[in-house]
N, C-alpha and C positions, 0 to 999 in steps of 0.2 A: 703204734709206730711202724710196724712192718707193713700194715695195710695202707700207709700213707695218710693217716688221719691225725698225725701230730701237728701241732701249731707252733712253729718256731718263729723267731723274730722276722725272718724274711717273708713269712706268711701274713704278717699284719698289714692290712690295708685300711686307709682312712680317706674320707673325701678331701680332695685338694692336697694329697700327700706329695711332698717334695723330696728330692733325693740329694744326698751330699757326697762330695768327693774332696779329697785333700791333696794339696800340693806339698810335696815333701822334698827335703834336702837330699841331694845326691853326694854331699860332701860331709865328712865326719866332723870337721871343725872349721869354722870360718866366720868371717864378718859379712853380713848382708850389705852389699854395696848398691843393689838395685832390686826393686820389686814393683813391677808394673802389671796391674790387673785390669787395665781399661779394656783391652781387646777381649778379655774373658767376659767382662760385664756387658759388652755390646752384643755378644752372641745371642741370637734369638732363642728364647726358652730359658735363659739364665735369669734367675730371680735376684740373686745377690752374690757378691764375692767379698769375703771378710778377711782382714789381716789382723795382726796383733793389736793395732791401734783401735780396731772396732770391738774386739771381744775380750781382751785381757782385763780382768778385774783390777781396780786400782788399789785394793786393800792390801795386796801383798802376793806372795807366791801362791800357786794354785792349791798345794796341799794344805797350807794354812787356812785358805778360804774354805776348802771342803771339810777338813778335819781339824777341829780346834786343837792347837798344841802339837800338831803332827810334825815330826822331824823331816829332814830331807833337804835336797838342794832347791834352788830357786826356780821351780818349774813354772812355765807359762802355758795356758791353753794352746797358744800359737807362739812359735819362736819369734822373738823381737830383737832385731839388731845383730844377732849372731845365731849360729846353729851349733849343736853339740853332739850329734850323731847322725849317721845316714838313716833317714826316715823321720827326722824331726819335722813336724808339720809347720809350714809357714803361712799357708792360706787355706781357706775353706770356700768351696764353690757350692752354691745351692741352685738346683735347676729343676725343671719339670720332670726329668727322668735321669737315670744314672748315666745313660749314654751321653746326653748333653753335658752333664756335670763333668764327665771324664774328658770330653772334647774341650770344654772350656778350661779345665785345669792345664791342659797342654798349651793353651794360649798364654798362660801367665809367664811373664819374663822374670826369671829369678837369677840374679848375679851374686855370686859368693866369692869373696877373696879367701882362698883356702889358707888355713894355718896349721901348725903342727898338731897332730892328733896323738893321743896316748892310748895304746891298745894293750901293750904288754903289762902284765900284772906287777912285775917287779919295778918297772919304770914308773908305773903309776904310784906305787908305794913310796918311791923316792921323792915325790913331789917335784921332779925335774920340770914337768909340764903340768899345770893345774887345770883340770877340766872346768871347774867353776871358780873363776877369779873372785867372786863374792865371798867364797868360803876360805880361800887361801890355802887349802889343803885338799888332797885326794882321799884322805882317810874319812870314811863315812860312818864307821862303827868300829868298836874295839872291845875286846875282852881279854883279860890277862890274869892268870893265877900262877905265874912262874915264881918259883922260890929256888934260887940257885944253890943255896946251902943245903936245903933238903934234898935236892936232886943229886948233888955231889955225894951225899950219904947213900942214896939209893944205888947209884952206879958203882960205888966202892964195894958194896956188898954183893954185887951181881957177878955171876959166872960168865955172862954174855951180855953185851950191849950192842944192839943193832940199830942203825939209822938208815932210813930210806926216804926218798922224796917221791910223792905220787901226784899225778895230774889227772884232772877230770875234765872232759871236753864240754864245751858250751852246747846246751840243748834248749829246746823250747817245747811248750806244752802240747801244741798241735791238737786242739780240740776239733772234733768233727765239724762243729759249728763255730765259725770264727766270731769275733766280737761284733756287737751291733746294738743299736738303740733307735727307738722311735719316740720323739718328743712332741707333745701337742699342748700348746699354751692357749687357754681361754681367758682373756683379760677381764671378761665380764663376771665370771664366777667369783673370784678368780681361781683358776685351777690349772695346775700342770699335771698332765697325765703322761707317764713314761712306760713304754714297753721295753724291756731290756733282756738281753741274754746275760744273766747274772747269777751268781751263787748267793747273793746277799741283798734282796730287795729292800729291806728296812734300812740298811746302811746307806743305800743309794738315796732313799727318801731324805734322810738327814743331810746328806751331802748336797743334794740339789736345792733343798730349802736354803741352806747357807749360801750356795752359789748365787741364787737369785735374790737373797735377802727377804724371803717370805717365810711365813710360818709353816711348820711341817704339815699342819692340817690342810694346807692348800696343795699338797703334793701327793699323788698316788703313783706307786710303782707296781707294775705287774710283770711277773716272769712266767711265761708259759712253759712249753717244753724247751729244755736247754740241752744242746748237744755237746755236753762235756765242758769242763773248765779246768779242773785239776789245780786250782789256786789262782789261775790267770784272771778269773772273773769275780774275785772277792772285792775289788775296789773300783772306784771310778777312775777311768783313764782320761787323759787330756782330750782325746778325740770325742769321747762321749760328752764331756763337759761342753765342748764347742757346739755340738749339735743341740744341746739343751739351751745354750745361750742364743743360738741362731733362731730356734723355734720361738723363744720368748720375745726376741726382737721382731720377728716377722709376723707373729700371730697366726702362723700356719704350721701344720704338722710336718716334721722333717724326719726322714729315715736315713740312717747310715748302716750299711752292712759291709763289713770289712771283707776285702778279697784275700785270697790266700797269700799273695805276695806281701801285702800289708801285714798280715798276721805274722809271717815269718820275719819280716823286717823290723816291725815296731811294736808288736803286742807285748813282748816281754820275753826275756831269756833267763836261763838258770844254769846251775851246775858248773860254771866255769871256775874251777878252784885249783889251788896248788897247796900241798901240805907236806911238810917234813916231819916225820914222826920217829921218835927214838923209843925203843922198848928195852927194858932191863929185865933179865930173867935169871933165876937160879938154875943150877945144873940139872935139877929134876923137872924144869919147865915151869916152875911157879913164877907167875907174873909179879915182879916187884914194883915196876913203875912204867908209866907211859908219859911221854911229853910230846905235844904237837905244836908246831908253828904253822899257822894257817893263813893263807891269803885267799879272799874270795872277791870276785868281780861283781859289783852291783851296777855296772853300766853308768850311763849319764844320769838317768832319772829313774831310780828304782820305783816300781809300782807300789803305791800306798805310802810313798815318802821314804820308806826304808824297807828293804827286803833282806837285811842281813840275818844270817843264821848263826853268827858267832856265839851268842849267849847260849843258844840251844846246844851247839856242838860242845861247848865247854862243859855243860852239865851231863851230856850223853856219852862223852868220850869212852868211859870204861865199858859201855854196853852191858852185856849180860855176864861180865866176868868180874871176879874179885881181884881188884888191883889196889894195892896198898897206897900207892901215890899216883895221882893222875894230874898232870899240869898242862895248861893250855895257854897259848897266845894266839889271838886271831885279830885280823884286820880286814875290814870291808873297804875296798877301794873303788873310787869312781874312775871310769874310763870313758872314752868317746865311742861307746857302743850302746846298743839297745839296753834299756834298764832291766835290772833283775826283777823277776816276779816270783811269787810263791809257786812251787811246782811239786806236787805229790811227794811229801817227805823232804822239805827244803833242807833239812840237816843231814841228808844222805851221805855227805862227805865223811862223816865220822865213821859210818859203817863201812863205806867203800875203802877207806884207808886202813882202819883197824883190822878188818877181816883179811885184806891182802897181806898186811904186815904179819899177822899171826902165821900165815903160810910161809913167809920168808923166814921168820924166827924158827919155825919148826924144822925147816930144811937145814938151817945153820946148826941146830941142836942135834940133828939126826933123828928127829922125832916125828911121828906121824901127825899131820895137822888135826885129825879128829882127836887123837889122844891128848894133844896140847890143849884143845878146847875143853875137853872133859876134865882135864886136870885143874882148870881154873874157873869153870862156869859156876854161877850161883846155884846152890842146891836148895831143895825144899827145907832142909834143916837150918839154912842160913836166914830164912825169912822171919820177920821183916829185915831187909838188908839195906844198910845205909852205904851208898856209893862213895861218900866223902866229897862228892861234887854237887851236893844239894838235892839229891834224889833219894827217896826211900821206896824200895820195891816191896810190894805185897801181892799175893795171889798170882804169882808168875811161875812158869815152868820151863825156864831156858834149858836146863839139863835134859828134861824129858823130850823137848822138841828136837834137840840135837840128836838124841838117841833114836827117836822115831824116824827122823829124816834119814839117818844112816841105815836104819833097818829097812826102810821102804826102798831105798835106792840100791840096797845090797852092797854096802860099802866094803865090807871085808872080802866078799867074793870078787868084787871088782878089782881089788888090789892083786888078787891071784891072777885073774884073767888079763889084767893090764901088763903084767910081766911077760906073759905069753905073747900078747899083741906087740909089745915092743921088740921082742926077739924076731917077730915076723915083719918088722919094719913099719908098723903102724904107730901113729902119733895120737895117743888117747890120754885123757886126763879127767880127773874128778875134782870138784871144788865145793866148798861149804861156805856158808855165811850165816851167822846167827846174830840176832839183834833184839833189843827191847824197844818197843814203840810207845811214846807218850800219847795218850788219847784222852778224850773227854775231860779236859781240864776243868777244875772247879773255881777258876778265878778269871777275871777280866770279861770282855765282851763274849768270848766263846764259852764262858762257864755257866750260862743260864739260858733257859728256854721255858716257854709257857705253852700249855695245852688248854684250849677252851673247847669244851665238849658239851653237846646238848642232845637229848633225846627228843625227837619231834613227835607230834601226835600220831604219825604213821608207824612209829617204832624205829625209824631211821635214826642213826647216830651220826650227827655232823661233828667233825673234828677239825679245828682250826689251829694251825701252828705256823710259826715264823720261819720254818725251814725253807730251803730252796733247792729242790732236787735238780741235779745236773746229769741224770742218767744213773744214779746210784740207788734206785729202787726204794726211796723213802716212802713213796706212795703205796708200796707193797708191805714194807716191814712195820710202819707205824700202825696201819689198820690191824695187822696181826697182833700187835701188842694190845691194842684196845679191845679186840675181840676176846683175847685170852683173859684179860684181867677184869673187864666189865662183864663178860659172859654172854655177849651178843653174838649173833651170826656174823661171820666175816663179810658176807654180802650186804649186811645192813649198815656197814661203816662207810661213810662218805668223807673222804679226806680232802681238805682245802689248804693250799699253801701258795706262797708266791704272790699274794695280793695284799699290799699294805693297808688297804681299806678294811679288810675283814680279818686278817691274821694278827694275832698278838705279836709284839715286838720280839724278834729273834735274830740271831746273827747268821742265819742261813747255813750253808754247807761249807765246812772247812775244819781243819784240825782234827779229823777223825772223831767228830763229836756227835754225829747223828744218833747212833745207837745208845750212847751213854746219856747224853744230855736231853735230846729230844725224846728218846725212848723212855728215859726216866720220868720226864714230865707227863708223857702219855700214860705210862703205867700208873703214876700217882693219881692223875685225874680220873682214870678209869676206875680205880679202886674206890675213890670218894663217890663217884657217880653211882657205882654199884651199891654202896651203902644206902644212898638215897632211894634207889629203885626198890631195894628189898624192904625198906621201911614202909613204903607205900603198898607194896605187894602184900606185906604182912596184914594190912587192914583188909585187903580184898580177900585174902585166903583165911583170915581169922587164925593166924599162926604167929609164932614168935619169929622175928627176923633171923635169928641164929638157926632156925630149923628149916630155912629155905635155901634152895639151890637155884642159880641162874646160869643156864647153859643154852646156847644157840637161840638167844632172845626169848626163852621161855622160863618162867619162874615156877618151880614146883616145890611141894612139901617133901622134905627128905623122908624116904620110906613110904610115901603115899604118892606114887607118880601120877595117879588119876586127878589129883588136885593141882591144877595148873592155872596160870594166867600169863598172857603174852606181854611182851614189852610194850606193844602198842596199847593194850588194855590198861597197863599201869599209867602210860602217858595220858590216855583219855581221862582217867580219874583225876590226874593232876590239873590238866588244862581245861576240862569241860565240867567237872564237878568238884571244884576246890572246896566248896562248903561242906562236903562229906568227909573231909580229912580232919583229923584232930589238930588242934591249934599248934601243937608242938612239932608238927611235921613241916619241913621246909617246903614251901609252895612252888618249887621249881625243880626241873630235872636238868639243871645246867651247872657246870663246874668250870672255874677258871683257876688254874693252879700253876704256879711257877716253881721250877726245880733247879737246884744247883748241887752238883756232886760234892760230897764232904771232903774228898781228898784233892790235893793240888792236881794230880794226874791219875788216870786209870790206866795201868800198864798192861799192854798185851805183848806177846813175844812170838817169834817164829824162827825157824831155821830153813834155809834153802840149800838144796843139793843139786848139782848139775854134772852131767857126763857129756863130754864132747870128743869128737875126733877131728883132727886137722889134716887137710891135704897139704903136705909140705911143698908141693910144686906150685900150687896156686894161692896158698894161704887161706883158703876158705875153711870156715869153722862150721862143723855140723853138730848142732846140739841134739844129742840122741835121746837124752832123758832129762826131765826137770821135775824135782820133787819139792813140795813145800809141806812142812809140819807147822801148823798154826794153832795158837791158843788165843782165841778172841773171846773167851768166856762163854756164857750161854749164847748159843746161836739162835737168833730169831728166825732166820731162814737160811739153811745151809746152802741152797742154790745161790742166794745173793752173796753169801760169804765167798763161795768159790768163784763166782763171777768177778768179784772185786779182786781176788787174788790173781786170777788169770789176766785181767786188764793191767794190773800193776806189774806183773812179771813181764808181760809183753813190752811195756814201756821200759822196764829195766834192761831187758835184752837189747832193745833199741839203743839205749845209752851205752851198753857195753860193746856192741859190735858195729853200729851204723850211724847213729845220730850225732852230728857234729856241725854246729853253725860256725863257719869260718870267716874271719876278717883278715885282710892283708895288713901290712904295716901301716898303711894310711887310713885304716878304719873303713875300708870299702868292703862290703859283704860279698862273698863269693858263692853263697848257697841260698838263693832266694826262690828256688822252685824245688819241687819234689824230684826233679832230675838230679839235683845236687845234694839236697838235704834228704837223706835216705831214711825211710821208716821201715820197721819190721812188718812183714806180711805173714800170711799163714804158712808160707814156705820156711820162714825163719824161726817160728815159735813151735816147739814140740808140744805134744799133749802134756798138760800140766797135771801131775799126780798129787793129790792133796790128802794129807792125814790130819785129823783133828784131835786136839786135846782140849777138853772143856773144863776149865777151872773157873768157877764163878768169881766175878770181881767183888770187891768189898763195897758193893753198892746195891740198891734195890734192883731186882731183876737179874743181877749178875752179869750184865752186858759189858763188853769192852769194845773199843773201836779197833778197826783194822784196815781202813780204806787206803792207807798209804804204804802198808808194809810190803806189798808185792814189788813196788818200785824201789824200796829201800834195800831189800836183800838181794835182788837178782843181779845187779851189776857186779858186786863182789864175787858172788857165786860163779858167774860166768868167767870173770877175770881169773879167778883161782883155778878153774878147770883148764883154761888155756895155759896158764903158767905151769900147771902140773904136767900137761901134755908136752910142753916145750922144755921142761926141766932137763931131760937127757942131753939136749943140745947146748946146755950151758946158757940158755937165754933167760934173762930176767926182765919181767914186764913191770912197768910202773905207770902206764898211761892207758886210759880208756877215752874214746872207743878204740878197739883193736880191729881194724879192717884188714882185709886180705893183704893189701900193700904193706901195712905195718908189720904183719907177721912175716911176710917174705923178706922185708928189710932186716928184721931182727934175726931171722935164720941166716941171711947172707952175712951179716956182721959177725955172727957167732962161728960159722963154719962147722965142719964135722957133721956127724949124724947121730942118731939115737944109739945109746949104749945098750948093752945086753944085760 
């Protein structure tokens, strides 16, 4: 990658390759009264201009076409008759190069009669204006476990009941490589070949076969290097479907690579939530109950048909704490904005709200936030622990990670120096956030993977899997698992992924599943292949298989290191002299094994701790230290683990301080460039100090997932540090991101200065 030898979507070139550009609505909601594409079609170099009448399938909404039984609003590849958010694509231009395609797109005459747009969450929930008239409501998802009588009993027994409302700003994934696809249809084979920037090649193959009405065997999807996805690239999006349809119609390859403005405008948004939470506690700080009322914005067309996290938040609300009663009401609402997409820890709102709320409760009790957490956190003696919301925790260490994070950051000592700093007029604070992360689920599409493994005559071990690396180092960690459990040299492992022609079916990368599910499949297949290798080697060495060792691709007799045979010699026996093997020996050195975790989830956990100082004149927040204590089970590669933590924390810091995609009341976006949508840089992210606790999971290998945790814990840790710093001013924070102007405004409204 660093040497420039990566092959991303934009690097794909084919003979006769055409380029695509989209014409998009600049109005959030309205009726299309005119669409004239003739001037664009006449421009030299333009091959075709398509509208909804040309490309939209007649069978029904796009999601129903791509994914059988998929929920969601009536999405079209191209908007027909009306538009429902700024960025809604209404026409597709195909030309000899991207420059001509963009020029032609500007020649398309689009007239829209604007109508009332709904952007505000509460207005959307009221159904005052309905985004999708076909549905008759803006409620796109709902989860409810409220029990008023039970809650009344909880509050009656409580010494303190606290209610707060929290807001989380709209963010977007911002992968380094935006969306893109190259589609090439050969009608004579017939064969559709697709190169995609995707996390999920096999799911795309299924979707494109359904889109074109052809068999899956006629579709090949290949994902080369992918520059990030974070959930955005798990599903087919309308633009990609349009490109495939256009290539199928033209019989020529078509490429579309999204530009950054398109990515910010239309690729998918996340995080726009509002939640009111009530917490009831005893006088000693025991958590008696939590109740959350949650609204989440899923935009006009959530990616994949539905991107609601209400059911996940309902189950995860108690987090790592013992809460006798946890009740939840959540609604996902449609708005005239870009559709919600999965983004690293889609259920993050439960941690963001709960962890900020615990600090509020601690202040009202006159109790330290660390002490409140340790008073209620699940302990080792409590395991297995049933949360009462549908989860059972096993093999987790939430108390230990909180304690380790506090020790690493010097929590007790900071409280001493903080008092001195405040007397000197400095505004400093510390924040904690603890959570439990569901990973490696054992059900549904994400719950299974297969490893196909073969020893070649040279001794090389070819490994084929349906994963889809997006920069998360699967091509490093899976070969490590294979080398460890097969016993071959790491350099002998060749890993193949991202090609649906060679890889077994898998659900790609998502849901923090790679280490648990893909790693579990690789481990199991390697062990089975090892058994085959040792059985053949036993014949060559005239020894019992149980007396043999296989290390670094060499089989030796235990206790007699001079008696050895290499993996390539074993393969030569199998492939070139099969007649010399006993009849009861398997005549191949190949294994195909599918794996599914035995538990519904493999739980990992972490605690984040942050120290900040705030310039009260400018509102600038200086993050001075950031500590993470992580338990992701047995670490396959600690460098990869820490890299995943660092990337997630950087995204979480962005969400806490900077990143906010803004719409005005009419649904017009105001942050469509990096001048306005601010990302964290190296200047904003401190060195991230990591402590590890390794508790093997209840699964072969002991691996747990952890790819989303950094982004889950960081926003609340930063928000709590800011709130702690501002507490002497009487300032109460309830919204992220918290930019300098927000902090100055809060300080101005509070007045006064820090106490001593």
